[in-house]
ZADO-89310 format. One line per field, with one value per residue (C-alpha): residue number from 1; y, x, z. Coordinates in nm, 2 decimals, m for minus. Each point is the difference from the previous one (the first is absolute). Example, Ala and Ser with C-alpha at 12.3 -4.5 7.8 and 13.67 -1.06 7.14 Angstrom:
<recs>
n = (1  2)
Y = (m0.45  0.34)
X = (1.23  0.14)
Z = (0.78  m0.07)
</recs>
This chain:
<recs>
n = (1  2  3  4  5  6  7  8  9  10  11  12  13  14  15  16  17  18  19  20  21  22  23  24  25  26  27  28  29  30  31  32  33  34  35  36  37  38  39  40  41  42  43  44  45  46  47  48  49  50  51  52  53  54  55  56  57  58  59  60  61  62  63  64  65  66  67  68  69  70  71  72  73  74  75  76  77  78  79  80  81  82  83  84  85  86  87  88  89  90  91  92  93  94  95  96  97  98  99  100  101  102  103  104  105  106  107  108  109  110  111  112  113  114  115  116  117  118  119  120  121  122  123  124  125  126  127  128  129  130  131  132  133  134  135  136  137  138  139  140  141  142  143  144  145  146  147  148  149  150  151  152  153  154  155  156  157  158  159  160  161  162  163  164  165  166  167  168  169  170  171  172  173  174  175  176  177  178  179  180  181  182  183  184  185  186  187  188  189  190  191  192  193  194  195  196  197  198  199  200  201  202  203  204  205  206  207  208  209  210  211  212  213  214  215  216  217  218  219  220  221  222  223  224  225  226  227  228  229  230  231  232  233  234  235  236  237  238  239  240  241  242  243  244  245  246  247  248  249  250  251  252  253  254  255  256  257  258  259  260  261  262  263  264  265  266  267  268  269  270  271  272  273  274  275  276  277  278  279  280  281  282  283  284  285  286  287  288  289  290  291  292  293  294  295  296  297  298  299  300  301  302  303  304  305  306  307  308  309  310  311  312  313  314  315  316  317  318  319  320  321  322  323  324  325  326  327  328  329  330  331  332  333  334  335  336  337  338  339  340  341  342  343  344  345  346  347  348  349  350  351  352  353  354  355  356  357  358  359  360  361  362  363  364  365  366  367  368  369  370  371  372  373  374  375  376  377  378  379  380  381  382  383  384  385  386  387  388  389  390  391  392  393  394  395  396  397  398  399  400  401  402  403  404  405  406  407  408  409  410  411  412  413  414  415  416  417  418  419  420  421  422  423  424  425  426  427  428  429  430  431  432  433  434  435  436  437  438  439  440  441  442  443  444  445  446  447  448  449  450  451  452  453  454  455  456  457  458  459  460  461  462  463  464  465  466  467  468  469  470  471  472  473  474  475  476  477  478  479  480  481  482  483  484  485  486  487  488  489  490)
Y = (0.39  0.34  m0.15  m0.13  0.34  0.16  m0.26  0.05  0.36  m0.01  0.36  m0.12  m0.04  0.33  0.18  m0.13  0.15  0.32  0.07  0.32  m0.13  0.36  0.13  m0.33  0.07  0.38  m0.05  m0.29  0.19  0.31  m0.21  m0.15  0.34  0.06  m0.30  0.07  0.39  m0.14  m0.26  0.30  0.20  m0.29  0.00  m0.39  0.03  0.20  m0.24  m0.29  0.15  0.08  m0.35  m0.09  0.23  m0.11  m0.38  0.05  0.22  m0.15  0.16  m0.20  m0.29  0.01  0.08  m0.30  m0.24  0.12  m0.05  m0.35  m0.10  0.13  m0.05  m0.28  m0.21  0.00  m0.32  m0.19  m0.10  m0.04  m0.30  0.07  0.03  0.32  0.24  0.30  m0.02  0.21  0.36  m0.14  m0.20  0.27  0.27  m0.31  0.03  0.36  m0.03  m0.31  0.17  0.10  m0.04  m0.15  m0.40  0.03  m0.30  m0.08  m0.36  m0.20  0.06  m0.25  m0.10  m0.04  m0.03  0.18  m0.04  0.22  0.10  m0.23  m0.27  0.00  0.03  0.31  m0.02  0.22  0.06  0.05  0.18  m0.01  0.29  0.14  m0.03  0.19  0.26  0.10  m0.02  0.26  0.23  0.03  0.01  0.30  0.16  m0.11  0.10  0.40  m0.11  m0.20  0.22  0.29  m0.24  m0.19  0.05  0.26  m0.25  m0.30  m0.07  m0.33  m0.05  0.39  0.18  0.17  m0.18  m0.26  m0.20  0.25  0.29  m0.23  m0.08  0.39  0.07  m0.23  0.18  0.33  m0.12  m0.21  0.17  0.32  m0.04  0.13  m0.28  m0.29  m0.28  m0.29  m0.15  m0.22  m0.22  m0.11  m0.23  m0.11  m0.39  m0.08  0.33  m0.07  m0.31  0.14  0.35  m0.04  0.05  0.15  0.30  0.05  0.01  0.25  0.23  m0.02  0.30  m0.21  m0.20  m0.21  m0.26  m0.02  0.00  m0.32  m0.19  m0.02  m0.06  m0.27  m0.14  m0.35  m0.15  m0.33  m0.25  m0.30  m0.01  0.04  0.37  0.15  0.30  0.30  0.13  0.25  0.16  0.17  m0.21  0.01  0.10  0.22  0.35  0.15  m0.22  0.25  0.32  m0.17  m0.11  0.35  0.15  m0.30  0.14  0.35  0.21  m0.21  0.29  0.23  m0.16  m0.12  0.32  0.15  m0.29  0.08  0.35  m0.07  m0.20  0.29  m0.13  0.00  m0.27  m0.05  m0.25  m0.14  m0.26  m0.17  m0.22  m0.28  0.10  0.29  0.15  0.24  0.19  0.18  0.09  m0.20  m0.35  m0.03  0.20  m0.24  m0.30  0.10  0.27  m0.02  m0.37  m0.08  0.32  m0.16  m0.34  0.16  0.18  m0.31  m0.21  0.23  m0.11  m0.35  0.02  m0.11  0.10  m0.31  m0.08  m0.12  0.29  0.27  0.11  0.32  0.04  0.26  0.22  m0.13  m0.34  0.06  m0.11  m0.10  0.13  m0.03  m0.19  0.27  0.05  0.27  0.06  0.23  m0.04  0.23  0.20  0.07  m0.19  m0.22  m0.16  m0.33  m0.27  m0.26  m0.31  m0.25  0.18  0.01  m0.36  m0.09  0.19  m0.15  m0.35  0.07  0.11  m0.31  m0.23  0.17  m0.01  m0.39  m0.10  0.15  m0.16  m0.07  0.36  0.20  0.27  0.31  m0.19  m0.03  0.34  0.10  m0.19  0.17  0.36  0.07  m0.12  0.15  0.33  m0.03  m0.06  0.23  0.29  m0.11  0.05  0.25  0.31  m0.15  m0.10  m0.30  0.11  m0.26  m0.24  0.04  m0.06  m0.39  m0.08  0.10  m0.20  m0.29  m0.02  m0.01  m0.27  m0.21  0.11  m0.11  m0.39  0.04  0.06  m0.24  m0.29  0.04  m0.08  m0.23  m0.08  0.38  0.20  0.24  0.28  m0.14  0.08  0.34  0.10  m0.10  0.09  0.27  0.36  0.19  0.38  0.22  m0.30  m0.15  m0.33  0.02  m0.29  0.09  m0.20  0.10  0.15  0.06  0.40  0.11  m0.34  0.14  m0.17  0.15  m0.06  m0.08  0.09  m0.15  0.30  0.17  m0.02  0.15  0.33  0.11  0.34  0.07  0.26  0.14  m0.05  0.31  m0.12  0.16  0.20  m0.16  0.18  0.00  m0.19  0.00  0.11  0.33  0.28  0.16  m0.28  m0.03  0.20  m0.19  m0.34  0.09  0.15  m0.30  m0.24  0.14  m0.01  m0.34  m0.10  0.22  m0.18  m0.33  0.04  m0.09  m0.25  m0.24  0.17  m0.36  m0.13  0.29  m0.02  m0.29)
X = (m2.94  m0.20  m0.26  0.30  0.16  m0.33  m0.09  0.38  m0.03  m0.21  m0.12  0.26  0.24  m0.05  m0.04  0.34  0.14  m0.13  0.17  0.18  0.29  0.17  m0.32  0.00  0.35  m0.02  m0.31  0.18  0.33  m0.20  m0.18  0.35  0.15  m0.24  0.06  0.38  m0.08  m0.21  0.27  0.27  m0.20  m0.10  m0.36  m0.08  m0.38  0.02  0.22  m0.21  m0.29  0.19  0.11  m0.38  m0.10  0.31  m0.06  m0.40  0.08  m0.06  0.31  0.19  m0.19  0.11  0.35  0.00  m0.12  0.18  0.33  m0.04  m0.15  0.26  0.32  0.25  m0.18  m0.34  0.00  0.07  m0.36  m0.04  m0.15  m0.33  0.15  m0.13  0.18  m0.12  0.11  m0.27  m0.12  m0.37  0.14  0.21  m0.29  m0.22  0.28  m0.04  m0.35  0.04  0.30  m0.20  0.08  m0.34  0.03  0.34  0.17  0.40  0.07  0.31  0.31  0.15  0.37  0.23  0.43  0.23  0.36  0.25  0.37  0.13  m0.18  m0.32  m0.35  m0.15  m0.40  m0.24  m0.35  m0.26  m0.30  m0.33  m0.08  m0.28  0.24  0.31  m0.23  m0.16  0.37  0.10  m0.32  0.10  0.40  m0.13  m0.12  0.29  0.29  m0.02  0.01  0.34  0.17  m0.06  0.10  0.28  0.36  0.15  0.29  m0.20  m0.01  m0.20  m0.34  m0.05  m0.11  0.27  0.28  0.26  0.32  0.17  m0.12  0.10  0.34  0.05  m0.11  0.29  0.29  m0.16  0.05  0.34  0.20  0.20  0.29  m0.18  m0.28  m0.11  0.25  m0.18  m0.36  m0.23  m0.14  m0.37  m0.29  m0.31  m0.06  m0.31  m0.15  m0.33  m0.04  0.03  m0.16  m0.23  m0.37  m0.11  0.26  m0.10  m0.36  0.08  0.24  m0.13  m0.24  m0.23  m0.32  0.03  m0.26  0.14  0.39  m0.10  m0.19  0.35  0.19  m0.17  m0.12  0.20  0.17  m0.07  0.30  m0.06  m0.33  0.03  m0.11  0.24  m0.07  0.22  0.08  0.33  0.11  m0.16  m0.02  0.24  m0.17  m0.27  0.04  m0.07  0.29  0.30  m0.15  m0.11  0.37  0.13  m0.25  0.12  0.31  m0.05  0.21  0.27  0.25  m0.09  0.03  0.36  0.11  m0.14  0.19  0.34  0.00  m0.06  0.34  0.14  0.03  m0.20  m0.19  m0.15  m0.29  m0.03  m0.26  m0.16  m0.30  0.16  0.37  0.16  0.31  0.09  0.33  0.19  0.34  0.00  0.00  m0.07  m0.33  m0.13  0.08  m0.13  m0.24  m0.18  0.00  m0.16  m0.28  m0.06  m0.02  m0.28  m0.16  m0.06  m0.10  m0.28  m0.14  0.07  0.31  0.39  0.34  0.14  0.35  0.15  m0.11  0.11  0.34  0.22  0.22  0.28  m0.03  0.37  m0.10  m0.32  m0.37  m0.27  m0.32  m0.29  0.24  0.28  0.33  0.10  0.37  0.24  0.34  0.29  m0.25  m0.25  m0.32  m0.12  m0.31  0.02  m0.23  0.07  0.21  m0.25  m0.30  0.24  0.11  m0.35  m0.11  0.26  m0.12  m0.32  0.05  0.27  m0.32  m0.21  0.23  0.08  m0.36  m0.12  0.32  m0.24  m0.19  0.03  0.22  m0.25  m0.18  0.27  0.09  m0.36  0.04  0.31  m0.04  m0.27  0.22  0.29  m0.19  m0.19  0.33  0.21  m0.28  0.02  0.37  0.03  0.04  0.26  0.40  m0.11  0.24  0.25  m0.28  m0.20  0.30  0.05  m0.34  0.04  0.29  m0.12  m0.31  0.17  0.22  m0.33  m0.16  0.31  m0.02  m0.37  0.07  0.28  m0.20  m0.27  0.22  0.30  0.09  0.05  0.31  0.04  0.01  m0.30  m0.22  0.18  m0.14  m0.32  m0.07  0.24  0.08  0.29  m0.06  0.28  0.21  m0.27  m0.19  m0.37  m0.24  m0.30  m0.25  m0.23  m0.34  m0.23  m0.12  m0.20  0.12  0.39  0.23  0.10  0.24  m0.18  0.30  0.03  m0.02  0.34  0.04  0.35  m0.12  m0.28  0.08  0.06  m0.23  m0.01  m0.37  m0.15  m0.16  m0.33  m0.04  m0.09  m0.30  m0.16  m0.32  m0.29  m0.27  0.17  m0.08  0.34  0.19  m0.24  0.18  0.33  m0.13  m0.14  0.35  0.13  m0.18  0.04  0.40  0.01  m0.22  0.21  0.34  m0.15  m0.05  0.33  0.11  0.26  0.13  0.10  m0.38  m0.10  0.27  m0.18)
Z = (m1.57  0.07  0.19  0.21  0.04  0.12  0.25  0.12  0.07  0.29  0.17  0.30  m0.27  m0.18  0.34  0.13  m0.33  0.03  0.32  0.01  0.21  0.03  0.18  0.19  0.12  0.08  0.22  0.21  0.02  0.14  0.28  0.11  0.01  0.23  0.24  m0.02  0.08  0.32  0.13  m0.05  0.23  0.20  m0.04  0.06  0.00  m0.34  m0.16  0.08  m0.13  m0.32  m0.04  0.07  m0.28  m0.21  m0.03  m0.04  m0.33  m0.32  m0.16  0.29  m0.08  m0.40  0.06  0.22  m0.21  m0.28  0.19  0.09  m0.34  m0.23  0.18  0.01  0.25  m0.15  m0.20  0.30  0.16  0.39  0.18  m0.20  m0.36  m0.06  m0.24  m0.11  m0.36  m0.19  0.03  0.04  0.33  0.10  0.00  0.15  0.26  0.12  0.06  0.22  0.20  0.30  0.40  0.08  0.01  m0.08  0.12  m0.09  m0.16  0.10  m0.21  m0.25  0.12  m0.27  0.07  m0.23  0.04  0.20  m0.10  0.26  m0.11  0.23  m0.09  0.09  0.08  m0.17  0.07  m0.33  0.11  m0.21  m0.24  0.22  0.29  m0.20  m0.10  0.34  0.11  m0.24  0.03  0.35  m0.05  m0.22  0.33  0.24  m0.24  0.03  0.40  m0.03  m0.26  0.25  0.29  m0.11  0.07  m0.26  m0.09  m0.07  m0.35  m0.01  m0.14  m0.07  m0.32  m0.15  0.18  m0.09  0.10  m0.19  0.23  0.30  m0.12  m0.07  0.35  0.12  m0.22  0.18  0.34  m0.03  m0.29  0.14  0.23  0.31  m0.08  0.26  m0.02  0.13  m0.11  0.13  m0.24  0.09  m0.12  0.15  0.05  m0.24  0.06  m0.23  0.17  0.39  0.02  0.30  m0.09  0.34  m0.07  m0.33  0.09  0.30  m0.24  m0.37  m0.10  m0.22  0.01  0.30  m0.11  m0.34  0.11  0.29  m0.32  m0.20  0.29  0.14  m0.35  0.03  m0.31  m0.20  m0.05  m0.18  0.07  0.37  0.20  0.19  0.25  0.02  0.35  m0.12  m0.27  m0.33  m0.28  m0.28  m0.33  0.16  m0.17  0.37  0.15  m0.10  0.14  0.29  0.06  m0.08  0.29  0.23  m0.03  m0.02  0.29  0.02  m0.17  0.23  0.31  m0.15  m0.05  0.37  0.16  m0.17  0.08  0.38  m0.05  m0.17  m0.32  m0.33  m0.16  m0.36  m0.13  m0.35  m0.02  m0.26  0.10  0.25  m0.06  0.14  0.09  0.27  0.00  0.29  0.13  0.28  m0.01  0.36  m0.03  m0.27  0.19  0.34  m0.05  m0.37  m0.02  0.29  m0.05  m0.39  0.21  0.21  m0.24  m0.18  0.27  0.04  m0.34  0.04  m0.21  0.05  m0.15  m0.21  0.21  m0.33  m0.21  0.23  0.06  0.10  m0.28  m0.08  m0.29  m0.10  0.01  m0.21  0.00  m0.24  0.00  m0.25  m0.23  m0.01  0.18  0.21  0.09  0.05  m0.21  0.13  0.14  m0.30  0.03  m0.31  m0.06  m0.23  m0.12  0.32  m0.09  0.04  m0.23  m0.27  0.03  0.03  m0.26  m0.25  0.16  m0.12  m0.33  m0.07  0.12  m0.23  m0.33  0.12  0.01  m0.35  m0.17  m0.35  0.04  m0.34  0.06  m0.02  0.26  0.23  m0.03  0.07  0.31  0.14  m0.08  0.22  0.27  m0.06  m0.03  0.30  0.21  m0.14  0.06  0.37  0.01  m0.22  0.28  0.16  m0.09  m0.24  m0.32  0.07  0.16  m0.33  m0.23  0.21  m0.06  m0.35  m0.02  0.17  m0.18  m0.35  0.13  0.09  m0.35  m0.16  0.17  m0.10  m0.34  m0.07  0.17  m0.28  m0.25  0.07  m0.37  m0.08  0.02  0.25  m0.26  m0.15  0.35  0.05  m0.36  0.11  0.33  0.09  m0.21  0.07  0.11  0.02  0.14  0.21  m0.06  0.04  0.03  m0.24  m0.25  m0.26  m0.04  m0.30  m0.02  m0.32  m0.17  0.10  0.20  0.25  0.34  0.33  0.29  0.35  0.24  0.06  0.35  0.01  m0.20  0.26  0.14  0.38  0.09  0.39  0.17  0.13  0.31  0.09  0.30  0.31  0.08  m0.31  m0.03  m0.29  0.23  0.11  m0.20  0.06  m0.20  m0.32  m0.24  0.13  m0.04  m0.36  m0.08  0.14  m0.20  m0.33  0.04  0.11  m0.32  m0.21  0.20  m0.06  m0.40  m0.10  m0.22  m0.10  m0.32  m0.11  m0.03  m0.21  m0.23  m0.24)
</recs>
């Protein structure tokens, strides 16, 4: 055994384990901040030379390999079947990460189901291609963060859907706020972006970008060319899409002002809303502007998903319903998302009819936590109570079906505990030879907390916002450490 351990601890493996990641990150951030500063000052030549310096630095290569070899998709290989699952392989990959003689391999095409039942195509790059994209993303992100629309919240560091939803509240909540909303959706955004526009306008190594765009994909053993769009599944693709839409907010606001109206833009990835006091300005000025803006980039609006709505009728955005009731704006979980979540829970319970109770709770709890964390910043208390009630009913039917010969009183005492007049589903687990309760997450007890939106102009590559973002991150971590008290009461 001693010999095998010595053999496994190769020089490459030891070298990877000895890396001081804080120093590596600090060096990369320093260069990124210089790129962002040059972008703000519109020194395009300097941006290009600093990007070259960054993509050829060992620190950036280390971070790129670390990201692609330790994230969620690191165990999924591309068409070559290679994965970097050991420290020695990661270190060798850093040494191989060179621009010279690099040639991007075709993507592996897979399909994942969408909410509407259709399939979404994904392209899985090989590990070396992912690492190259991650490396050049380090150089592109300071540019994209500097140029991105202030109220665009998708695929950006330190931003979330909660920020976008709170911005909607700020734009719509007051009595004097805009009453009309344009709900926009871009049709097949990733699949349709024009290659030539990207090559002409994105500040990244053109030779590398063209290889990723033109790499093609393999599907069922056949090779297909890619003449448009960015690969869904590519690390750099979300940032390319973000930069494709940059500038739309400013154009919308300028157009509205020319017509004597004010407009607000809130975007998240390829979904966006535009608020305005005038329905006519939205329909005859802003919508044609958006159509022309997208057309230049090879994109089109989805007619079936693009609507102009009055705030009193309400609209759904990012899974939230925004609507005014007697002049008061309430943002709630959307009805469709709530019903879909309950349907998924019922399907899960039905599928595991014979599963031990503890294992079933272990499957349900992460789903309840994730869903409630997503919605706990809006008017969701009543919905949480409704979900908890419907889940109780589903679990009651599950428990009764398991024991058809037992009385309902017996089932109650085996699976449910009465706590202050509320019945709670539970199991038992051994902790230090003691029988302890193992409880279902109590979604109805999740506290509602108002989300504090990030400043629209804040970016991690501007020294002005460094301290602000650090404080914000620590406050968010403290808030997210909330634990359901029922889970700790063993």
